[in-house]
C-alpha positions, 0 to 999 in steps of 0.5 A: 869861839864855840866848842869844836863839838858844836861848831856849824861851818859852811864852805862855799866852793867846797868841791873846788881845788882849795875848797875841797882841801879845806873842807876835808881838813875841817872835817878832820880837825873838827870831827863833831862839827856840822859842815855844809858845802855850797857849790855849783860845780862850774869849777868843782868836782864831786870826786874831790869830796870823797870821804866827806860826811856833811851836807851839800847844796848845789846852787849858784851863789850869784842868785842864791837866796840865803834866807830862804835856804837857811832861815834862822840857822846860825853859822859859826863861820863861813869860808868863802872860796867860791869864785870864777877862778879862770883868769883867762875868762875875760867876760867882764860882766860875768866875772865881776857880777858872779864874784862880787854879787855872790860875796855881797849876798853872803855878807848880807846874810852873815851880817844878822849874826855877825857870822865870822867870814873868811874869804879868798882874795888873790895876789892878782890884785897887785898886778905887775910887781918887781918885789915882794907885795905887801897888803899896803900896796895899792890894787893894780888889777891887770885883768877882770878876775883881779878887778873883781877880787879888788872890789871884794876887798873894798867891800870887805874893808868897808863892811868890817870898818863899820862894825869892829865886832864883826870879823871878816878876813880876806886872804890873798892867795898866791900861786897855789898848787897841790892835790885835787886840782886836776879837774880844773884843766887849763887853769890848774897850776903849772906844777900840775901841767909840767909834771904831767908832761914830764911823766908822759916823757915830754919836755916841760913847756915853759915861757922863754926863757924860764926866768919868770918867778912865782911864789908857789904855795902848797895847798896845805899851807893855804888850808892852814892859813884859812884855819888861822884866819878863822881864829883871827882876833880882828878883821884884815886882809892878808897875804898867803904864800910861801914868801919865796919867789922861785923861777920856772927854770928852778921848778923844772929842776926840782921836778926832774929831781923829784920824778927821777927825770932829766928833761931840758925845758922846751921854751915857748913864746908867751901869748899873754899880753898882761902877764905877772912875771914876778910874784912874791908874798910879803908875809909880815902881816900874816905872821904877826896877826895870824901866826901863819908860817908856811911849812912847805918850801917848793922842794918839799911841796912838790915832793909831797904833791908828787907822792900823792899824784904819782903813788908808787 
């Protein structure tokens, strides 16, 4: 691994929710490193990069010419966070083409120098589950977004399997929430939306009867997982979550305590035909191979987020 002062790092999707948090964390951790962000602003916002000191390239990765842009420039690591992240976008061609072909082009460029790649996969690849999902569980995507991520995982496994000296790390994010997600609108986390409803004096709207459970993971833990992935000694695909499944009803109670409110949930019908009623990350592999350990339980994560979102 090169010295921190000579690192040359690239983040795709760096103006997005997770990407911007990661970019700013990299800038803080490696203040002498050269940083480059690529984003087309489809699901990003320049305001997320307030205080960023690096380079920025506005391009669509599905048609991006890496060789023409960078020539012989060598990177020490590429963090690939760019993606169509709206799971309600059911255009099968657009989702699959943009997510998969962007990744394929990136790997083709990285292959020459065996540039270390850390990319965002998703817990959505597991589909419907009733217990904790481990990386050995087969993919069962229920929507085209999850399908595109499963194909990316297939490509990563095959590519890494052909060259043990090239490290490619996939990270299956569970239900991420935290600062710099507001620009996403509807696809932003339910924690963001419920908190906005409650601070506006409205009852929080959740699906009947609030017993659905999610592995809500704070973005600061995800960023730490990405940094751990960059330091990995071998290729692999790993879960990144909190390791806990918490119900929607619990979430409302936690928000009430944090915000000083006392709202009862407003239960509504679930309009989604294919809905994950349960998610939970089995973190065994991430703990063993990446030394990943989430620091924020839901209570701590919500408190930290609300102090950022609603400063006194």
